C-alpha positions in Angstrom: -8.6 9.9 16.3 -8.1 7.8 19.0 -8.6 9.2 22.2 -6.8 6.9 24.4 -3.5 7.8 22.3 -4.1 11.6 22.5 -4.6 11.1 26.4 -1.3 9.4 26.3 0.4 11.9 24.2 -0.6 14.6 26.7 0.9 17.4 24.5 0.3 16.0 20.9 -0.9 19.5 20.2 2.2 21.1 20.7 3.2 22.6 17.7 6.9 23.2 18.2 9.6 21.0 17.2 10.2 19.8 21.0 6.9 17.9 20.6 8.1 15.9 17.6 7.3 12.2 17.5 9.2 9.3 16.0 7.3 6.4 15.1 9.3 2.9 14.7 7.5 -0.4 13.6 8.5 -4.0 13.6 6.5 -6.6 11.9 3.5 -4.1 12.4 1.7 -1.6 9.7 1.9 1.7 11.9 0.2 3.6 9.3 -2.7 3.8 11.9 -0.8 6.0 14.0 -0.2 8.4 11.0 -3.9 8.4 10.4 -4.4 9.4 14.0 -2.2 12.5 13.8 -3.8 13.4 10.5 -7.3 13.2 11.9 -6.1 15.1 14.9 -5.0 17.9 12.7 -8.0 18.0 10.8 -10.3 17.9 13.6 -8.6 21.0 15.1 -8.2 22.8 11.9 -4.3 22.7 12.2 -2.1 23.4 9.1 -0.9 19.6 8.0 1.6 18.6 5.7 1.7 15.0 4.6 4.5 13.8 2.9 3.7 10.7 1.0 6.4 8.2 0.2 3.9 5.5 -0.5 0.1 6.0 0.4 -2.2 7.6 -2.4 -4.4 10.3 -1.4 -7.5 8.0 -2.5 -6.4 5.8 0.7 -6.0 8.8 3.1 -9.4 9.9 1.8 -11.1 6.7 2.7 -9.6 5.9 5.9 -10.3 9.6 7.1 -14.0 9.2 6.3 -14.0 6.1 8.9 -12.8 8.6 11.2 -15.5 11.1 10.6 -13.2 13.4 8.4 -14.1 14.8 4.7 -10.9 15.0 2.4 -11.8 16.4 -0.9 -9.0 16.4 -3.5 -5.3 17.2 -2.9 -5.7 20.0 -5.6 -8.3 22.1 -3.3 -6.6 24.3 -1.1 -9.7 25.2 1.1 -8.8 22.0 3.6 -6.0 22.3 6.0 -4.2 19.3 4.7 -1.5 20.0 2.1 -1.0 16.6 0.6 2.6 15.9 -1.3 3.1 13.1 -3.2 6.7 12.9 -2.9 7.6 9.5 -4.2 5.5 10.0 -7.4 8.0 13.1 -8.0 11.1 11.1 -7.2 10.1 7.7 -8.6 10.4 9.1 -12.4 14.2 9.7 -11.9 14.3 6.6 -10.1 13.0 4.4 -12.9 14.5 6.3 -15.6 18.0 6.2 -14.2 18.2 10.0 -14.0 20.6 11.8 -11.7 19.4 11.6 -8.2 18.3 14.9 -6.7 20.2 16.5 -3.8 19.1 17.1 -0.7 18.5 20.7 -1.0 16.5 20.0 -4.2 14.5 17.7 -2.4 13.6 20.0 0.5 13.1 22.8 -2.0 10.6 20.6 -4.0 8.6 20.0 -0.6 8.9 23.6 0.5 7.4 24.8 -3.0 4.1 22.5 -2.4 3.8 23.9 1.2 1.3 27.0 0.6 0.6 27.8 4.5 2.7 27.8 7.5 2.4 23.8 8.8 1.5 23.4 12.4 2.3 19.3 11.8 4.5 17.5 9.3 3.9 13.8 8.6 6.5 12.1 7.1 5.8 8.6 5.8 8.3 5.6 5.9 11.9 6.9 5.6 12.8 3.1 4.7 11.4 4.0 1.2 14.1 6.7 0.8 16.9 4.5 2.1 16.0 1.3 0.3 14.1 1.9 -2.9 15.6 5.3 -3.9 19.1 4.7 -2.2 19.4 7.4 -0.1 22.3 7.2 2.6 21.5 7.4 6.3 23.5 10.8 6.3 21.3 12.2 3.5 18.0 11.3 5.2 19.3 12.8 8.7 20.3 15.9 6.5 16.8 16.2 4.9 15.1 16.0 8.3 17.6 18.8 9.6 16.8 21.0 6.4 13.0 20.6 7.0 13.2 21.6 10.6 15.2 24.8 9.4 12.4 25.6 6.8 9.5 25.0 9.1 11.0 25.7 12.9 7.5 25.8 14.3 6.2 22.7 13.0 5.7 19.4 14.9 7.3 16.8 13.0 6.0 13.0 13.0 8.4 10.8 11.4 7.6 7.3 10.4 10.2 4.6 10.0 9.9 0.5 9.7 12.9 -1.2 10.9 14.3 -4.6 10.4 15.7 -7.3 12.9 18.8 -5.5 12.8 17.5 -2.4 14.0 15.0 -3.7 16.4 14.6 -2.3 19.8 15.3 -4.9 22.0 14.6 -4.8 25.8 17.4 -2.6 26.3 16.4 -0.4 23.7 19.7 -0.8 21.7 19.4 0.2 17.9 21.3 1.2 15.1 23.2 4.4 14.9 20.5 5.6 12.5 17.6 4.7 14.3 19.3 6.4 17.6 20.1 9.6 15.6 16.4 9.9 14.7 15.6 9.4 18.5 17.8 12.3 19.4 16.1 14.6 17.2 12.7 13.6 18.1 11.3 14.3 21.7 9.2 11.4 21.9 9.1 7.6 20.3 6.3 5.5 19.7 7.5 1.7 18.8 4.8 -0.7 17.9 5.5 -4.1 17.1 3.6 -7.6 16.4 2.9 -10.2 19.2 5.5 -13.0 19.2 2.7 -15.1 19.6 0.4 -13.7 17.1 -2.4 -11.5 17.1 -5.4 -12.6 18.7 -9.1 -11.4 18.7 -8.7 -9.2 21.8 -4.7 -8.0 21.4 -3.2 -6.6 18.0 0.3 -5.9 19.2 2.3 -4.2 21.5 3.1 -0.4 21.9 6.2 1.2 23.7 6.2 5.0 24.3 9.3 6.5 25.7 10.3 10.2 26.3 13.7 12.1 26.8 15.7 10.9 30.1 17.2 13.6 32.3 20.8 11.8 31.3 23.4 13.3 29.2 23.5 9.7 27.7 21.4 9.0 24.4 19.0 7.1 26.4 15.0 7.4 26.9 12.9 6.5 29.4 9.8 4.2 29.0 6.7 6.2 29.8 4.3 3.3 29.1 4.5 -0.3 27.7 1.1 -1.9 26.7 -0.6 -4.2 24.7 -3.1 -2.7 22.3 -6.5 -3.6 20.3 -7.0 -1.8 17.0 -10.2 -1.6 14.7 -11.1 0.5 11.9 -12.6 3.2 14.4 -10.7 2.7 17.6 -7.8 2.1 19.5 -7.7 0.5 23.2 -4.6 0.4 25.1 -4.7 -2.7 27.5 -2.7 -3.1 30.8 -1.0 -0.6 33.2 2.4 1.2 32.8 5.6 -0.4 33.1 
């Protein structure tokens, strides 16, 4: 768990839909943020649902062990973690060219594997649903809506990697899909690589935004900074902008 990030997101522990966080990334692996929220939930004994679209349980176990958390196997329910290997469930249909699940079936599949009321729901990279499993943008957004209906008290942490076409520039212009995701999340963390390349002391750039008071679909920048990432620490560098 990264203390500086927890301090920045001063209400990370609000287990309500209003505290939902969108994580976007450009040319940088943002999984370290998912690991932070998973570690946070484990250390605070919160019921966490981790919907995996790529990461195997063995990798989560390895990383969490470095962060001071012990995971057993996904079948053991004594832990507050409910690990759902969603891609494994969907890939059989994809590779055998079977008819795709509709969104209701997909959400039902998730619901059946949730054995306790979740405080936090972590959803891995939505691009896998879009590009590999050929879900439309509308389907992905509908899945988000239905999961919020099924678990109204959960805090959603949603990850998506973005392309140059969807890149947040200095004016935070994005594709309509990314803008809709921002709209249904209360906060937004955007991480990207440095245009000059990473150095020993600086790994990348992080921008944290929250909702503005405007009726427009815009967020306000709360902090924009550089960061240094190691296996155990995340250091935010430079003051707020």
